C-alpha positions as CSV (number, residue, x, y, z in Angstrom):
1,X,2.5,-23.5,-3.8
2,X,4.4,-23.1,-0.2
3,X,3.2,-25.2,2.6
4,X,3.4,-21.6,4.1
5,X,1.8,-19.9,1.6
6,X,-1.6,-21.7,2.7
7,X,-4.3,-21.6,1.2
8,X,-6.9,-18.6,2.1
9,X,-9.5,-21.5,3.9
10,X,-7.2,-22.0,6.8
11,X,-6.2,-18.7,7.1
12,X,-8.4,-16.0,9.6
13,X,-10.4,-13.5,8.9
14,X,-10.1,-9.9,8.7
15,X,-12.0,-8.9,12.0
16,X,-11.0,-12.3,13.8
17,X,-7.3,-10.5,13.0
18,X,-8.4,-7.0,14.4
19,X,-10.4,-8.6,16.7
20,X,-7.0,-9.3,19.3
21,X,-6.1,-5.6,19.3
22,X,-9.7,-4.3,18.8
23,X,-8.9,-1.9,22.1
24,X,-5.7,0.0,20.8
25,X,-7.8,-0.2,16.9
26,X,-10.4,1.7,18.3
27,X,-8.6,4.0,20.7
28,X,-7.2,4.8,16.6
29,X,-10.2,5.2,15.2
30,X,-10.9,7.7,18.1
31,X,-7.8,9.9,18.0
32,X,-8.2,10.0,14.2
33,X,-11.3,11.0,14.3
34,X,-9.8,13.9,17.3
35,X,-6.8,14.9,14.8
36,X,-9.5,16.2,12.2
37,X,-9.8,19.4,14.5
38,X,-9.4,22.4,12.4
39,X,-11.0,26.2,12.6
40,X,-11.0,25.8,9.2
41,X,-13.8,23.8,8.3
42,X,-13.0,23.0,4.8
43,X,-10.3,21.0,6.2
44,X,-12.4,19.0,8.7
45,X,-14.9,17.8,6.0
46,X,-12.2,17.0,3.0
47,X,-10.2,15.5,5.9
48,X,-13.0,13.4,7.5
49,X,-14.5,12.3,3.8
50,X,-11.1,10.9,2.5
51,X,-10.2,9.8,6.1
52,X,-14.0,7.4,6.5
53,X,-14.3,6.6,2.9
54,X,-13.5,3.4,3.3
55,X,-10.1,0.8,3.4
56,X,-9.1,-1.4,6.4
57,X,-6.6,0.9,8.0
58,X,-4.0,-1.9,7.4
59,X,-1.0,-0.2,8.1
60,X,-2.1,1.3,11.6
61,X,-3.1,-2.8,12.4
62,X,0.3,-3.7,11.2
63,X,1.9,-1.1,13.5
64,X,-0.7,-2.3,16.7
65,X,0.4,-6.5,15.9
66,X,4.1,-5.7,15.1
67,X,4.8,-3.7,18.9
68,X,2.3,-6.2,20.3
69,X,4.5,-9.6,19.2
70,X,7.5,-7.2,20.4
71,X,6.0,-7.2,23.6
72,X,5.8,-2.9,23.5
73,X,3.8,-1.6,27.1
74,X,2.9,1.3,26.4
75,X,0.0,3.7,24.7
76,X,2.3,5.6,22.2
77,X,1.8,3.0,19.7
78,X,-1.8,4.6,19.0
79,X,0.0,7.8,18.3
80,X,2.4,6.1,15.7
81,X,-0.2,4.1,13.9
82,X,-2.4,7.4,13.3
83,X,0.0,9.4,12.0
84,X,0.7,6.6,9.6
85,X,-2.6,6.3,8.9
86,X,-2.4,10.3,8.0
87,X,0.9,9.8,5.7
88,X,-1.0,7.2,3.8
89,X,-3.8,9.3,3.0
90,X,-2.2,12.4,2.1
91,X,-0.2,10.2,-0.1
92,X,-4.2,9.3,-1.5
93,X,-4.9,12.6,-2.1
94,X,-1.5,13.6,-3.3
95,X,-1.8,10.3,-6.1
96,X,-5.5,11.4,-7.1
97,X,-4.3,15.0,-8.4
98,X,-1.5,13.8,-10.2
99,X,-2.8,10.8,-11.4
100,X,-6.6,12.7,-12.5
101,X,-8.7,9.8,-10.6
102,X,-12.4,9.9,-10.7
103,X,-13.1,6.9,-8.0
104,X,-10.8,5.8,-5.3
105,X,-13.1,3.1,-3.5
106,X,-15.8,3.3,-5.7
107,X,-16.2,7.2,-4.1
108,X,-15.5,10.3,-5.7
109,X,-12.1,11.3,-5.4
110,X,-11.3,14.6,-3.4
111,X,-10.0,16.4,-6.4
112,X,-13.2,15.6,-8.4
113,X,-14.9,16.8,-6.0
114,X,-13.6,19.8,-4.2
115,X,-10.8,20.6,-6.5
116,X,-6.8,20.4,-7.5
117,X,-6.1,22.8,-4.7
118,X,-7.9,21.9,-1.7
119,X,-6.7,18.7,-1.8
120,X,-3.4,18.7,-2.3
121,X,-3.7,21.3,0.7
122,X,-5.7,19.5,2.7
123,X,-3.0,16.3,2.1
124,X,-0.3,18.9,3.7
125,X,-2.6,18.9,6.6
126,X,-2.5,15.5,7.2
127,X,1.5,15.7,6.6
128,X,1.6,17.8,9.2
129,X,-0.5,16.4,11.8
130,X,1.4,13.2,11.3
131,X,4.6,14.8,12.7
132,X,3.1,16.8,15.3
133,X,2.0,13.6,16.2
134,X,5.6,12.7,16.1
135,X,6.9,15.0,18.4
136,X,4.2,14.2,21.0
137,X,6.0,10.5,20.7
138,X,9.2,12.0,21.9
139,X,11.5,9.6,19.6
140,X,14.2,10.3,17.6
141,X,14.5,6.9,16.1
142,X,11.1,6.7,15.2
143,X,11.3,9.8,14.0
144,X,14.6,9.4,11.4
145,X,12.3,6.1,10.3
146,X,9.5,8.2,9.6
147,X,10.7,11.1,8.2
148,X,13.5,8.9,5.6
149,X,10.3,6.9,5.2
150,X,8.2,10.4,3.5
151,X,11.5,10.9,1.2
152,X,11.4,7.4,0.1
153,X,7.7,7.7,-0.7
154,X,7.4,11.2,-2.2
155,X,10.8,9.9,-5.0
156,X,9.3,7.0,-5.9
157,X,6.0,9.1,-6.9
158,X,8.5,11.4,-9.1
159,X,10.2,7.8,-10.0
160,X,6.9,6.3,-11.3
161,X,5.9,10.0,-12.9
162,X,9.4,9.7,-14.7
163,X,8.6,6.7,-16.1
164,X,5.3,7.6,-17.5
165,X,4.9,6.3,-20.8
166,X,8.1,4.1,-21.0
167,X,7.6,1.0,-22.6
168,X,11.2,0.2,-22.0
169,X,11.1,-0.2,-18.6
170,X,11.9,-3.5,-16.6
171,X,10.7,-5.7,-14.4
172,X,13.7,-4.5,-11.4
173,X,13.1,-0.7,-12.3
174,X,9.4,-1.5,-11.8
175,X,10.0,-3.5,-8.4
176,X,12.2,0.1,-7.2
177,X,9.4,1.8,-8.0
178,X,6.5,-0.1,-5.8
179,X,9.6,-0.6,-2.6
180,X,9.6,3.6,-2.3
181,X,5.7,4.2,-3.9
182,X,4.2,1.1,-1.7
183,X,6.7,-0.9,0.5
184,X,8.4,2.1,2.5
185,X,4.9,3.1,4.4
186,X,4.3,-0.7,5.2
187,X,8.4,-0.7,6.4
188,X,7.8,2.1,7.9
189,X,4.8,0.8,10.1
190,X,6.4,-2.8,11.4
191,X,10.2,-1.2,11.8
192,X,8.4,2.0,14.2
193,X,6.5,-0.1,15.8
194,X,9.4,-2.7,16.7
195,X,12.1,0.8,17.4
196,X,8.6,1.6,19.9
197,X,9.1,-1.6,21.7
198,X,12.6,-1.2,22.2
199,X,13.4,-4.7,20.4
200,X,16.5,-6.2,19.8
201,X,18.3,-5.2,16.3
202,X,18.0,-8.5,15.1
203,X,14.0,-8.1,15.2
204,X,14.0,-4.5,14.3
205,X,15.3,-5.4,11.2
206,X,13.6,-8.7,10.4
207,X,9.7,-6.6,11.1
208,X,11.7,-3.7,8.5
209,X,12.0,-6.3,6.0
210,X,8.3,-8.0,6.6
211,X,7.2,-4.8,6.2
212,X,9.4,-3.6,2.7
213,X,8.1,-7.6,1.1
214,X,4.6,-7.3,2.4
215,X,4.3,-4.7,0.8
216,X,6.2,-5.2,-2.7
217,X,3.3,-8.4,-2.3
218,X,0.5,-6.4,-1.9
219,X,0.9,-4.4,-4.7
220,X,1.4,-6.5,-6.8
221,X,-1.4,-8.1,-6.0
222,X,-3.6,-5.4,-6.9
223,X,-1.6,-5.0,-10.2
224,X,-2.9,-8.9,-10.9
225,X,-6.2,-8.3,-9.8
226,X,-6.3,-5.2,-12.3
227,X,-6.7,-7.5,-14.8
228,X,-8.2,-10.9,-13.0
229,X,-10.6,-9.6,-10.8
230,X,-13.9,-7.8,-10.8
231,X,-14.7,-6.3,-14.1
232,X,-16.2,-3.3,-13.7
233,X,-13.1,-2.2,-11.2
234,X,-10.6,-4.2,-14.1
235,X,-11.5,-1.9,-16.7
236,X,-11.4,1.1,-14.6
237,X,-7.6,0.7,-13.3
238,X,-6.1,-0.5,-16.2
239,X,-8.1,2.0,-17.7
240,X,-6.7,4.4,-16.0
241,X,-3.1,2.7,-15.7
242,X,-2.6,3.1,-19.4
243,X,-4.3,6.4,-19.7
244,X,-1.4,7.1,-17.3
245,X,1.1,5.5,-19.0
246,X,1.8,3.0,-16.1
247,X,3.3,-0.1,-17.1
248,X,2.7,-2.6,-14.3
249,X,4.5,-6.4,-14.3
250,X,1.5,-7.5,-15.9
251,X,1.6,-4.9,-18.8
252,X,6.1,-5.7,-18.8
253,X,5.7,-8.9,-19.0
254,X,3.3,-9.1,-22.0
255,X,5.2,-6.4,-23.8
256,X,8.6,-9.1,-23.1
257,X,6.8,-12.5,-24.3
258,X,3.8,-11.7,-25.9
259,X,3.4,-12.3,-29.4
260,X,4.1,-10.0,-32.2
261,X,0.5,-7.9,-32.6
262,X,0.0,-8.6,-28.5
263,X,3.2,-6.6,-27.8
264,X,2.1,-4.1,-30.1
265,X,-1.3,-3.5,-29.2
266,X,0.0,-2.8,-25.4
267,X,3.2,-1.1,-26.7
268,X,0.9,1.4,-27.9
269,X,-1.7,1.8,-25.6
270,X,1.5,3.1,-23.7
271,X,3.3,5.2,-25.4
272,X,-0.1,7.1,-26.6
273,X,-1.5,7.2,-22.9
274,X,-4.6,5.4,-24.8
275,X,-7.8,3.6,-23.6
276,X,-9.2,3.3,-26.8
277,X,-7.8,-1.0,-27.2
278,X,-8.8,-1.5,-23.4
279,X,-9.9,-5.0,-24.1
280,X,-7.8,-5.9,-26.7
281,X,-4.9,-5.2,-24.1
282,X,-6.6,-6.9,-21.1
283,X,-6.9,-9.9,-23.5
284,X,-3.3,-9.9,-24.4
285,X,-2.0,-10.2,-20.8
286,X,-4.5,-12.9,-20.0
287,X,-3.1,-15.1,-23.2
288,X,0.5,-14.0,-22.7
289,X,1.2,-16.2,-19.0
290,X,1.7,-12.8,-17.4
291,X,-1.1,-13.1,-14.9
292,X,-0.2,-16.5,-13.5
293,X,3.8,-15.1,-13.4
294,X,2.6,-11.5,-11.4
295,X,0.6,-14.1,-8.7
296,X,3.5,-16.3,-8.4
297,X,5.8,-12.8,-7.8
298,X,3.6,-12.0,-5.4
299,X,3.0,-15.2,-3.7
300,X,7.5,-15.3,-3.7
301,X,7.5,-11.6,-1.7
302,X,5.0,-13.1,0.4
303,X,6.6,-15.9,1.2
304,X,9.7,-14.2,1.9
305,X,7.8,-11.6,4.6
306,X,6.5,-14.7,6.0
307,X,10.4,-15.8,6.2
308,X,11.1,-12.9,7.9
309,X,8.8,-12.9,11.1
310,X,10.8,-16.3,12.1
311,X,12.9,-14.0,14.1
312,X,10.5,-12.1,15.9
313,X,9.2,-13.9,19.4
314,X,7.2,-16.9,18.7
315,X,2.8,-15.7,20.1
316,X,-0.4,-14.8,19.2
317,X,0.5,-11.7,17.4
318,X,3.5,-13.2,15.3
319,X,1.1,-15.2,13.8
320,X,-1.4,-12.5,13.3
321,X,1.2,-10.9,11.4
322,X,1.7,-14.0,9.2
323,X,-2.2,-14.2,8.9
324,X,-2.3,-10.8,7.8
325,X,0.3,-11.5,5.3
326,X,-1.4,-14.5,3.9
327,X,-5.0,-12.8,3.8
328,X,-3.8,-9.8,1.6
329,X,-2.2,-12.8,-0.9
330,X,-5.5,-14.0,-1.2
331,X,-7.8,-11.5,-1.0
332,X,-9.6,-11.9,-4.4
333,X,-10.9,-14.9,-3.3
């Protein structure tokens, strides 16, 4: 293993990393609560349910750390962090409707509790609230970064839908889906923070690329965990993917390198969007070498994102971003 992608034992905890920006993080949580106000009670009820349903606020944390790494002096990073979190939450609401998901982070999804229409509409509310915050920050360069990101994320969702049931999807095509769908908001979080801080173009581009590779690695580890993690979560997530006809890297690798019987089983499950042979599909992935391959690919992108930070000023906050990348890579341990 590359020395830069160190053992998790040498990495600070998430709490230790967050402690570096704890004051700003508390300000973010307070602003999130205030920005969820509405004269429509259902908007408040659903908004607080989804925003408070777990998650580490990883994207806002990247905003806070990246802005500090670039020596930003001001308070706009708090609004930027909140709008990024609202954009993320809105995409979750819309995703769960598209995917007909029943659970997220161990809790029932909004679409199950309140229905599809309220889920979509509150997602729209959060999108609009995010852009109200963007107006308050009053920065055209930031608006350009964030608006472009939201557009690409939407394209990624459509691209994923277009590939539903596609057993011929290539690794590069799948990586493009997750670059658009997942990595783009991480990229925008880091890139916009450097821009807000007035960093030079080299640093802005470095943090932009850091966010992109961080996001790709993060999704790849999610894909790996679907087959190597907790059995209850694993079965649910894999079953959901098969029901949606989604081929992730472990499944793509198995279809290319597994034995004939396993290839036929996986292809049939994806084509028919079937969970009937879930245990057989999981066994096929585990015996094909797909998990080692997926993990190695995640390590590669983690290494690249860490190397991107060489262009960022050497300070405590840059080291925290490096630690966060390593922690994300090894969050299964």
